[in-house]
N, C-alpha and C positions, 0 to 999 in steps of 0.2 A: 734612469729605466727611459729607454725611446722605446715608443708602439703606436701602433699604426689605427686606432683605435683613435675616434675623433672626442669620443664622450668621456671623460678619465676625472670624477671626482673624490675630492680627497675628503677621509672621512674616522671617526670612530667606531670600532668595532663598540655596540652596545650590548647584542645576546647572542648567545652562540647556543642551538640545539643536538648534541649528537648524537647521530642512530647506528648502525652497526655501523654502517658502507659509506653514510654521509657527511655531513654537516650543516646544517642549515644558520647562515651568519646574516646577523642584521647590521650595517652600517648605516649611523648618522652623517649625515652631510651635511647638513645643515639643523637650524633646533626645528627638533620636529619633523625633520626629513629624512626617513628610512631608504634604504636600499638591502632589500633581501635576494640573498645569494645561495644555491645550492653546491657544496663543492664536495669533493670526495673524502676521506676522513684522508689519506695518506697527503693531500695538495693543504689540507688544512692543516697536518703538524710539520709540513716541507718550512710552509710561511711562518711560521709561528705565532696561528693567531691565537689569541686570548682577547677576553672584555678588558676595554681601556685603553688597546694598542690603536695606534695609527694604523691606518690598512685604506686602501683604492677599487673602488667600484668603475671596473671598465666594462661599461655598455657599448657593444657591436651586435649594430641588428639591421637586417634588410627590411623588415616591417615594421613600423611601431602601429598601433590598431590604437584608435581612439573611439570613444563609446559615451552615449550618456542617456539617462532616464527618460 
């Protein structure tokens, strides 16, 4: 796989919540650290995702927000 995004985090799918059109996929990239993504149901099926399967969280953003309490 070659990709232009600089932030590629390898992990394991730990949870999936299917909707009518979209799927929310939770990927654990390190112990206790999870990344959530909402993708189309079609993409979920094409990637053959399932809980326990290895996957990559690919992040490409022009903005990163920082907040404090």
